[in-house]
N, C-alpha and C positions, 0 to 999 in steps of 0.2 A: 437492728437486732443486736442485743448485748451478748458478748462472748464470755461465758462464765465457766470457771474451772472449780470444781468441788474436790477437795483433798481430804480424805479420811485417814487420820493417823492412828486409829485404834487397831491393834493387832487381831482382834476378834471380830469376825464378820457378823456374828450374831449379837453384837453389842448394841446398846441404845444409840451410840454414835452413828451406826449404820442406818438406823431408823431416822435419825435427824438428817443425815445426808440425803436419804431418799425423799423425805418430806420437802426439803429445800429444792431438790432437783425437779420433782414433779411440779411444784408450784412455778418454778422458773420456766420450765418448758411450756406450761399452760399459758404463761404470760408472753410467750413468743421468743424467749431467749434460746440461744444455742449453747448447750451445756455439755461439757466433758467431765468425766469422773475418774479420779485416781484413788482407789483404796491401796494405800501403801503396802498393806500386808500381801497384796497380790503380786507385787513387783519382785523380780529376781535380781538381787544385787548384793554386793558385800557392803554392809553398813559401816565397816571399819575403815576410816581414812588412815591407813597404816603408815604412810610416809609423811603425813601432814602435807604441807605445801612444798616440801623439798623435792618430791618426785611425783609426777602426775600419774595417777592410775587410769587405765583405760575404762571408759564409761560403758557399762553394760547396755544392751539394746533397750531394756525397760527404762533405764535412766535417761537415755537419749530421747525416747518418746515423751517421758515426763517433762523434760526440759523444753521440748518443742511445745507441749501443751501450756506450760507456764508462760512462755513467750507469746503464744497465741492469745492467751486470755486477756480480757480487759478488766475483769473482776475475779478475785480469788476468794474462796470460802474454805478456811482451814478449820477442821473439826478434830478435836482430840480430848482425851481424858486427862485429868490432872493427876499424875503419879509422882509422889515425892516432890510435889510443888513444881513439877515441870512436865514436859511431854514424854511419851514413851520412848524407850531407847531406839526402836526401829525408826521412828519419825525423826529423831535427832540424827541418826545415821543417814537418813535421806538428805537432810540439809547438809551434813558434812560432805557427802559425796556429790550432790548435785549443785549446790549453791557455791560455785567456785569462782576464783578470779578469772575474769574474761568471759564469764557466763552470766552471772547476776550482779557483779560489781567489778570495778577496776581501780587500780591505784596508779597515780601519776608519779613522775620522777621525784616529786617533793614528799611523797608518802601520803598524799591526800587521797581518800577513797571516794569513789563516785558510784552511785547505784545505777544499774542498767535496766531496772524495771520501772522507770519513772512514770510511765503513762497508765499505771495500773492502780486499782483500788482493792480493798479487801475487807472481809468480815472474819472475825475469829470467834468460834463457838467452843467454849471450854466447859466440860462436864466434870463434876466433882462428886465422889461417892459420899464422903462424910464431912465435907467442909462447907461452911456457909460463905456467902459473899462477903459479909462483914468481917469474918475472921481472915478470909483471903486478902482483903484489902488492908485491914488495920494491923493484923498480926504479921502477915507474911508479905505485905507490900506488893501484892499481885505479881509474885515472882515469875510464874510461868508466862504470864502475859507480857511482862517486861522483856523476857528473853525472846519471845516470838515476835512481838510487835516492834519493840525498839531495837533489839539486838540483831534481828534477822531481816524482817520485811522492810522496815523503814531504812535500815542500813543499805538495803539493796534498791531503794528508790520508791517502794510502794507507799502510797499516801492515802489519806482519807480512810483510815482503818477504824472500823467499829467493832465492838465486841459484845458478846452475850455470855454471861456466866450462868450455868444451869446446875443447881445443886442445893442442898445435899441429896443426891439421888436415892440414898438409902432410906430417906424419909418420904419419898414420893409414892403416892397411891397411883393406881392405874389411871384415874382421872387426871392426876397431875401430869403424867406422861403424855396422855392424849392432848391435854391443853398445851404442853410444851411443843409437841409436834405441830400443832396448829399455829402457834406463835412463830415457829421456824418457817412455816409456809408463808405467813404474813411478811416476815422479814425478807424473804425472796421477792415477794411482790413489790415491797418498798424499794428494794435494791434496783429493780428493773424499771418500775413505773415512774419514779420521780428522780432517781439518782440521789435521793436524800436518805441518809442512813441514821438509824437511831440506836441508842444504847439502852437495852432493857435490863432492869434489875429485878 
């Protein structure tokens, strides 16, 4: 049984991101996976790392539970909208507060960093309102993906990271949305069934 953690970074519970999360979760459960779900908007925590790394802030109970879920997981699914070419502020605050030295990475005396999430894989699902995949990759160099995949997850040791870009949502018909939910369910089946991940465009 695969242990999957789905994390929804959209602040609005009624967003399409929530529908995507639910589609993935339902499919994964139907395939026999054990699934946990974190809608970041439900967590009670201060997203401001107000002292940087100079002084450690106490972790709120919701953050402690989220960190336990992250460590428990074998595969993580990060879902978020692309706002100003990056993730929403609340999601960034979650990383600032939860992905800390000694928790998701560590540094040795020579200043070299080592990830502590080495045995985990991930899928990133990014939605965009008015941006096409071509513009995102060619004009903006996949900025949000670089931040999340390279700057955070891989830095902390997560590997075999696949990504799906969904957009521009403003041009989607109802049929487009339904088809996208179905593709997300298929992605969950692939993640569980074969361990082979695909990048869909």
